[in-house]
Wavefront OBJ file of the C-alpha trace (Angstrom):
o trace
v 104.682 114.093 107.714
v 103.585 114.989 104.206
v 101.600 112.485 102.177
v 103.069 111.736 98.730
v 101.126 112.574 95.582
v 103.169 110.343 93.271
v 105.076 107.075 93.693
v 108.085 106.198 91.562
v 109.387 102.676 91.977
v 112.916 102.922 90.574
v 115.350 105.713 89.674
v 115.390 104.385 86.092
v 111.624 105.021 85.730
v 110.404 107.855 83.499
v 106.811 107.735 84.819
v 105.307 107.722 88.309
v 101.846 106.756 89.581
v 99.387 109.213 91.170
v 98.318 107.942 94.597
v 95.808 110.624 95.673
v 92.296 111.491 94.512
v 91.725 114.733 92.635
v 95.260 115.737 91.621
v 94.952 119.150 89.955
v 97.168 120.882 87.404
v 99.609 123.204 89.119
v 99.997 121.022 92.215
v 103.570 120.828 93.458
v 103.663 117.060 93.969
v 105.707 115.268 96.599
v 107.162 112.285 94.694
v 108.622 109.341 96.616
v 110.985 106.755 95.103
v 110.041 103.504 96.815
v 113.361 101.792 96.004
v 115.219 103.926 98.550
v 112.538 106.190 100.074
v 114.114 109.297 98.525
v 111.874 112.118 97.346
v 111.657 115.047 94.952
v 109.077 117.585 93.827
v 107.422 117.910 90.427
v 104.630 120.180 89.196
v 101.559 118.447 87.751
v 100.826 119.946 84.309
v 97.328 118.434 84.084
v 94.527 117.095 86.264
v 95.408 113.409 86.706
v 93.138 110.704 88.193
v 94.406 108.383 90.901
v 96.212 105.358 89.443
v 97.217 107.165 86.245
v 100.809 108.005 85.395
v 102.762 111.278 85.150
v 105.873 111.894 83.024
v 108.954 112.556 85.159
v 110.741 114.328 82.284
v 109.957 115.466 78.751
v 109.353 112.315 76.717
v 109.271 112.079 72.916
v 106.904 109.986 70.832
v 108.536 106.616 70.144
v 110.345 106.409 73.485
v 109.794 103.511 75.873
v 107.854 104.010 79.098
v 109.720 102.649 82.118
v 107.846 101.805 85.341
v 109.132 99.446 88.073
v 112.398 99.572 86.103
v 110.576 97.672 83.314
v 109.356 98.450 79.792
v 105.569 99.005 79.983
v 104.935 100.390 76.499
v 105.742 102.924 73.789
v 104.809 106.595 73.740
v 102.703 107.494 70.690
v 102.757 111.243 71.413
v 105.146 113.673 73.069
v 104.511 114.254 76.776
v 105.946 117.156 78.744
v 107.454 116.811 82.194
v 104.581 116.615 84.688
v 102.115 115.621 81.948
v 99.356 112.995 82.148
v 100.404 109.593 80.755
v 97.573 107.232 79.780
v 96.014 105.471 76.763
v 95.935 108.707 74.729
v 99.749 108.843 74.563
v 101.019 105.398 75.637
v 100.393 102.037 73.969
v 101.440 98.494 74.791
v 104.075 96.860 72.587
v 102.160 93.568 72.730
v 100.109 94.313 69.596
l 1 2 3 4 5 6 7 8 9 10 11 12 13 14 15 16 17 18 19 20 21 22 23 24 25 26 27 28 29 30 31 32 33 34 35 36 37 38 39 40 41 42 43 44 45 46 47 48 49 50 51 52 53 54 55 56 57 58 59 60 61 62 63 64 65 66 67 68 69 70 71 72 73 74 75 76 77 78 79 80 81 82 83 84 85 86 87 88 89 90 91 92 93 94 95
C-alpha cells in the first residue's frame, strides 16, 4: 500500500495538505480525497513542508481558497497547479 503525500478533504477543495516530511519539487504525489477515499496524482512544483497546502489547479489572485469544503481565505498571488500555498500567497478574509 502506498502512503499518501497529500490529503484533500472534499472534491470541492482547491487546496490539499501535505502529510509527509520533506516533500520535494518534482515528486509525483499520491493525493487521497478523504470524503470518499478516492485518489489522484499531482506533481509538486515546489518543496513544501508538512502541514502546508498545495494548489490542486491553477489559481488566480483574488480567488477563494477552499479546504474542507469551506472558505479559508483569499489568494493574493497567482499559484500554479502543484504550487506551494502559504502566507506568501494566501491571506485570511478576517482582517
